[in-house]
C-alpha positions as CSV (number, residue, x, y, z in Angstrom):
1,M,13.9,16.6,-10.4
2,D,14.0,13.4,-12.3
3,T,11.2,10.8,-12.1
4,Q,13.4,8.2,-10.4
5,R,14.1,10.6,-7.5
6,L,10.5,11.9,-7.4
7,S,9.1,8.4,-7.2
8,A,11.5,7.6,-4.3
9,I,10.4,10.7,-2.4
10,L,6.7,9.9,-2.9
11,L,7.3,6.3,-1.7
12,I,9.2,7.5,1.4
13,A,6.6,10.2,2.1
14,G,3.9,7.5,1.9
15,F,5.8,5.3,4.3
16,V,6.3,8.1,6.8
17,V,2.7,9.2,6.7
18,L,1.5,5.6,7.2
19,M,3.8,5.1,10.2
20,V,2.6,8.4,11.7
21,A,-1.0,7.3,11.2
22,S,-0.3,3.9,12.9
23,L,1.2,5.7,15.9
24,L,-1.7,8.2,16.3
25,G,-4.5,5.6,16.1
26,P,-6.8,4.8,19.0
27,R,-5.2,2.1,21.1
28,G,-6.9,-1.3,21.5
29,I,-9.2,-1.0,18.5
30,Y,-7.9,-4.1,16.9
31,Q,-7.2,-6.1,20.1
32,T,-10.9,-6.9,20.3
33,S,-13.1,-8.6,17.7
34,D,-16.4,-7.2,19.0
35,P,-17.7,-4.5,16.7
36,S,-19.5,-2.6,19.4
37,E,-16.4,-2.4,21.6
38,R,-14.5,-1.1,18.6
39,V,-17.1,1.5,17.9
40,Q,-17.0,2.6,21.6
41,I,-13.2,3.0,21.3
42,V,-13.7,5.1,18.1
43,E,-16.4,7.3,19.8
44,E,-14.1,7.9,22.8
45,N,-11.2,8.9,20.4
46,M,-13.1,10.5,17.5
47,T,-10.5,13.1,16.7
48,S,-7.7,10.6,16.8
49,W,-9.7,8.2,14.7
50,K,-10.5,10.8,12.0
51,I,-6.9,12.0,11.8
52,T,-5.6,8.4,11.6
53,Q,-8.0,7.5,8.9
54,S,-7.2,10.7,6.9
55,L,-3.4,10.1,7.2
56,T,-3.8,6.4,6.3
57,G,-5.6,7.4,3.1
58,L,-3.0,10.1,2.3
59,G,-0.2,7.6,2.9
60,L,-1.8,5.1,0.6
61,L,-2.4,7.6,-2.1
62,L,1.2,9.0,-1.9
63,T,2.5,5.4,-2.2
64,A,0.3,4.8,-5.3
65,A,1.5,8.1,-6.8
66,G,5.1,6.9,-6.2
67,F,4.5,3.7,-8.0
68,F,2.7,5.6,-10.8
69,V,5.7,7.9,-11.3
70,L,8.1,5.0,-11.1
71,N,6.1,3.4,-13.9
72,T,6.7,6.4,-16.1
73,R,10.4,5.7,-15.6
74,L,10.2,1.9,-16.1
75,Y,7.8,1.6,-19.0
76,T,10.6,2.5,-21.5
77,M,12.6,-0.6,-20.4
78,G,11.6,-4.2,-21.1
79,N,7.9,-4.9,-21.6
80,A,6.0,-1.6,-21.1
81,W,2.8,-3.3,-20.1
82,V,4.3,-4.9,-17.0
83,P,5.0,-1.7,-15.0
84,T,1.9,0.0,-16.5
85,L,-0.3,-2.8,-15.2
86,G,1.5,-2.7,-11.9
87,A,0.9,1.0,-11.5
88,A,-2.7,0.6,-12.5
89,A,-3.1,-2.1,-9.9
90,M,-1.5,0.1,-7.2
91,V,-3.6,3.2,-8.1
92,V,-6.9,1.3,-8.3
93,G,-6.1,-0.5,-5.1
94,A,-5.4,2.8,-3.4
95,I,-8.7,4.3,-4.6
96,S,-10.5,1.2,-3.4
97,A,-8.8,1.5,0.0
98,A,-9.6,5.2,0.2
99,L,-13.3,4.4,-0.4
100,F,-13.1,1.7,2.3
101,L,-11.5,4.2,4.7
102,Y,-14.1,6.8,4.0
103,R,-16.9,4.2,4.7
104,Q,-15.0,3.0,7.8
105,T,-14.7,6.6,9.1
106,T,-18.4,7.5,8.5
107,D,-19.9,4.2,9.4
108,P,-17.5,2.3,11.7
109,L,-20.0,-0.2,13.0
110,S,-21.0,-1.5,9.6
111,A,-17.3,-1.5,8.5
112,F,-16.3,-3.5,11.6
113,E,-19.1,-5.9,10.9
114,G,-17.7,-6.5,7.4
115,A,-20.2,-4.5,5.3
116,Y,-17.4,-2.9,3.2
117,S,-14.8,-5.7,3.3
118,G,-15.0,-6.2,-0.5
119,M,-13.4,-2.8,-1.1
120,Q,-10.7,-3.7,1.4
121,T,-10.0,-7.1,0.0
122,L,-9.9,-5.7,-3.6
123,A,-7.3,-3.2,-2.5
124,Y,-5.2,-6.0,-0.9
125,W,-5.3,-8.2,-4.0
126,L,-4.5,-5.3,-6.4
127,W,-1.6,-4.2,-4.3
128,L,-0.2,-7.7,-4.2
129,A,-0.6,-8.0,-8.0
130,G,1.0,-4.5,-8.4
131,L,4.0,-5.6,-6.3
132,L,4.4,-8.8,-8.3
133,L,4.4,-6.8,-11.6
134,F,6.8,-4.2,-10.3
135,G,9.1,-7.0,-9.1
136,V,9.2,-8.4,-12.7
137,S,9.8,-4.9,-14.0
138,F,12.8,-4.4,-11.7
139,L,14.3,-7.5,-13.1
140,Q,14.0,-6.1,-16.6
141,A,15.1,-2.6,-15.8
142,G,18.6,-3.1,-14.6
143,L,17.8,-2.6,-10.9
144,P,19.4,-5.0,-8.5
145,A,18.1,-8.5,-9.2
146,W,17.5,-9.1,-5.4
147,L,15.1,-6.2,-5.4
148,G,13.0,-7.7,-8.1
149,Y,13.1,-11.2,-6.5
150,L,12.3,-9.7,-3.1
151,T,9.4,-7.6,-4.3
152,A,7.8,-10.4,-6.5
153,G,8.6,-13.1,-4.0
154,A,7.1,-11.3,-1.1
155,A,4.0,-10.6,-3.1
156,L,3.7,-14.2,-4.1
157,V,4.4,-15.7,-0.7
158,Y,2.0,-13.3,1.1
159,G,-0.6,-13.8,-1.6
160,I,-0.5,-17.5,-0.9
161,V,-0.8,-16.9,2.9
162,F,-3.7,-14.5,2.2
163,L,-5.4,-17.0,0.0
164,V,-5.1,-19.9,2.5
165,S,-5.7,-18.0,5.7
166,G,-7.8,-15.1,4.6
167,A,-5.6,-12.8,6.7
168,G,-4.9,-9.9,4.4
169,F,-4.7,-7.2,7.1
170,L,-0.9,-7.1,6.9
171,T,-0.9,-6.2,3.2
172,P,-0.6,-2.4,3.7
173,F,2.4,-3.0,6.0
174,L,4.0,-5.2,3.4
175,V,3.4,-2.5,0.7
176,A,4.8,0.2,3.0
177,L,7.9,-1.7,3.9
178,L,8.7,-2.8,0.3
179,S,8.0,0.8,-0.8
180,L,10.6,2.1,1.6
181,V,13.2,-0.5,0.4
182,I,12.4,0.3,-3.2
183,A,12.8,4.0,-2.5
184,I,16.1,3.7,-0.8
185,I,17.4,1.6,-3.7
186,L,16.1,4.2,-6.2
187,L,17.9,7.0,-4.4
188,R,21.2,5.0,-4.2
189,Q,20.9,3.7,-7.8
190,K,22.5,5.6,-10.6
191,P,19.8,7.0,-12.9
192,L,18.1,4.4,-14.9
193,P,18.6,4.9,-18.7
């Protein structure tokens, strides 16, 4: 299996696992801002919570692996440092998110009170930087130009929204959605040189 197809499969797998995790999660946990109410929901749905957290971590790591494999395909085209930095940002972001998920799973009250938000915020910014760099790489690699503009543009626009509003919680969904689009294009695209 070539790296282009493998990266697409990993990106799709990450998307699917993240969607399954979002469907299995305890209901109502993010409809309240009260940390104690959230912890009560977690305690009432502990099995679902642990499964959801584990699947979310797995989905993020699969997505990062997909971008890493895609980097190995793209770094021979254009400026090699662009996709390499993008892949590094995606991988380090996924590791930071996995650490946050672990802390959120083992100590939900502190997590909901913001004790570990630095790990979460770091992951969000790294993912946005990674998407921006991959968007630039797509423009250099002979992939459809709209894919490069969409990926880089979405990262820039959402980065500005995040900077202004502080609302970064949609970043994983942006990454997942763009990953799916990228994967579909990679599967439909003739093999890159």
